[in-house]
N, C-alpha and C positions, 0 to 999 in steps of 0.2 A: 459575575465571578471571574476574576482574571486567572491567568494560568498558574501563577505562583500560589494563589490561594487554593486552587484546585489540587495541585500536587501536594500541598501540605495537608489536605483533608483526606487523601487516600482514595481507595477504589470507589467507595460509595458516592463521593462527589463526582468522580469521573463518569459513573453510570448516569447520573442525573444530567451533567453538562452535555454529554454526547447523546442524550435522548435514547439510551438503551432501554428496551422494554423490560420493566421491572414487575410486570403484572403477575408473573408466576414465581416471583422471588420474594421471600420474607425479608423486607428491607430492614426491619428492626433487628432480626438475627444477623443480617449482613453487617450492619453498623457495629453490632456488638463484637462480631468476629474480627473485622478489619481494623478496629481501633485498639485491639489487644494483641501484643506481639509475644512470641514464644521463642525459646532457643531451639534451633533445629540443626542437626549435623549436616554439614555441607555434602557429605557423601551420600546422604539420603535424598538429595534434591536432584531430580532429572531436569535437564534443560527444557525450555519452553519450545514446543514444536511450532508455535505460531509467531516466533520472534522474527520480525522483518529484517533486522540487521544480519547480514551474511558475513561480514568481516569486522574484526575488532582490532583497533590500533594497539599494538603490543606496548609501545612506549607509554601511551596514556593509561593502559591497564597497570603497568608497573608503577606509575605515579600514584594511581588510586590505591594500589596495594601498599605502598609506603605510607600513605595517609591513614589507611585502615590499621596498619601496625602501630602508628603513633596514637591515633585517636579512637580506634574502634570503628565499627560500622554504625554511622549515625542514623541512617535511614534503613529500616528493615526492608527485606525483599517481601514479595507476596507470592504465596504458594497455594496449591490446592491439595487436598488429601487424595492419594492414589494408592489404595490398599494400605499397607503399613509404611509406605514411603510418601514422597511429595513430588509434585510437578510444578515447575516454576511458572507463574503467571507474568511477573515483571521483576526486573532487577538482574538481568543476566550479567551485565558489566560488573555489578557489585559481587555477584557470586563468583565470577571468574577471578576477580581481583582478590577476593578473600582466600581462594584456593592458592593463588600465587603467594599471598602473605603467610600461608601456613596455618590459617585460622581453621579450627576444627568445627566450630558451631557458630551460627550467626542468628541474629533476631529475625523473625519472620512473622508476617501476618498470615494466618491460616484460614483459607476460605473453603468450607465444606460444600463443594459444588455438586448439584444433582445431575445425573446423566442427561436429563431432558434439557438442561441449560447449556449444553455443549456449544451451541451456536453463539449464545451470549458470551461465553468465555472467549471464543475465537474473536468475536467482535471487540470485546473489551481489551484483549491482549494486543490486537493490532492497533487499535486507536491509542491505547496507552503508550505504546512504543513510538508511534508517530509523534505524539506530543512530547515525549521525553527525549528522544534520540535525534541526533543530527544525521538523519539518513541521507545517503547519496541518492541521486535521481533514479538510478536503476532499482535500488531497494524500495523506494517509494512507488515506482511503477509496478514492481512485483507485488507490493502490498495491496495496492488498489485493485490489481488484477485478481488477487486472491479473494478480496472482499466481494468482487463480482462473481467469481466462480464458486466459492464455498458458502457465501452468505446470500447469494442470489440478489445482490443489491444493484440498483441502477447507478449510473454516474451521478444523477441528481441526489439520490439517497446518500451516497458516499460523501458528496460535497457537504450535505447538511450535517452529517455526523462528525466530520473533521474540520468544519468551519472554513471551507475553501470554496472558491468559485467552481461551478461545474466545468467551465472551460479549462481551469487549471488541472482538474482531474483528467479531462480528456487529453490534454497535452502530455501529461505523464504517461497515460496509457498508450499513446502513440509511440513511445519509446520501445514498446514491446516489438515493434516492427523492425527494429535495428538488427543487423546481423550479429551473431554471437561474439565475433571478434570486437565489434564496436562496443557492445555492452561491457565486455571485460575491460577495454581501454577506459571507458567512462568510470567504471567502478574503481579502477586504479589511479584515477585522476590524470591519466596520460592525455586525455582531451577533456573539455568541459561540456556542459549541457548545451551551450550555443553551437559548438562543433557538431554534437550529436543531432541537433534539430536540422542543421544544414544538410547532414548526410541522409536524412529522411527524404530529401528530394531525389535521391538516387535509387532507382528501382533495381538496377542490375547488381547482383550480389558481389561479383568480382570487382566491379567498378567502385562500389562502396568500400570494400576492403582495401583496394589499391589507394584510394583517396585517404583512408585512415593512416596507412603507412606513410604517405606523403606528409600528412599533418604532423605526425610525430617526428619524421626525419627532418623536415624543413621548418618545424616549429611555426606552422601557419597560424595566423590569427583567424578569428571567426569572420572578420571582414574579408580577408583574402580568400577564405573558403567560399564565402558567399559569392564573390566575383567568379570563382571557378565553376560554381554550380548554377549560375543564372541561366545558362543555356538549357539545362535539364528542366528547370522550373518553367521556362517559357514553352518548351515542348509539351509539357504536361497540360498547360493551360490551353494550347491549341487543340489538343486531342479531346478536351472536355466538351461534351455536348451541352449546349445551353438549355436549361430546363427551368420551369417555374416551380418553386417549392410549394409545399402544402400551405405555407403561411398565406398565400394569395387566395386560398379557398378554405373558409372556416370549417366546412364539414370534413375536408381532408385533414386539417389540423387536428380536429377532434379524433378522427380515426387514427392518426399518427400517434397521439398520446395514449390511446387505448392499446395500440400495438406495443408501445414502449413499456407500458405496465405489464402486459402479458409476457413479453419476451425478456424483460429485465435488462434491456440494452437500448441504445439509441436506434430509432427507426425513422427514416425519411421517406416521404411520399413525394416523388418528383412528377409533376404533371405538365404536359405540353399545352393542352387545351382544356383541361378540366375533365376530360373524358378518358384519355389514355395517358400512360406514363409508366413509372417504375416504383417499386417498393424496395428500399435499400435497408437491409438489416445488418448492423455492424456487429462484428465479433472480434475478439482480441487474442484468441488462442485456439488450438485444436479442441481443447476441452470445452471452451465456451461455445464453439460451433456445435459440438455434440450435444451440449445442453439445449441449444436452440432447436436442433433437430428432434430431440426427445419431446420438446414442447409441442412441435408440429404433429408428431406421431401419436401423442396422447389424446388428441382431439378427435 
């Protein structure tokens, strides 16, 4: 099933395509609900707390609002019941544009979600927005981090759900290590993703921020920045101790995989001689570290 077919079929197809666990959900009822739209007052719809997009282009919203004024809202939004009001699952751009257009009510698919399906809703909302929206790299990075923190998914599980390589997920998650000023610049398109990845070579916060200012001021290309940061990259390699990974020892590889499943994150076992070495457990935020520590304390 290709992407266009999936978007045309609505939420039930998205559940199936992204391997969301439907064992506790009445799929017949789900299909009945999401294939029938109702008119809902826009003032009764609260925005989606799981929306990955953090910024919306006002010019594009105005263009969409003009289109809605002329043609109406062609594709309903999807909402869940929340008391006597509604909470948005998907379609925040359409909701915002409808408000700009002065529309009082819009068509919506209404999904009556059970409380125990909250994680399913979070996963669905995040995946649906990843598929539909042209998110910037930081928004994608934040979304994948949330999937790890809130859904306790590993990088491999995220990659499977969003149809990307695990290495791609890991590369986006590395952007979490950027200084806040660099993240803001990337979100504003003052630098591109290539600049950001080059800046990851720099450990010193002030040096990273100083280089950011120079990129913007001198309009440095990624290639020019690469030349400037080669020294830092070489220094890092010199400081790295040579170790043998668990791949060289099958039993260590098996232990590494067990630890990854337990901690819900990437785990490396680096062995020097098969008898001594290090266990490296990766984390991507303070919250993620606390989650890992709770795992240790629970045993």
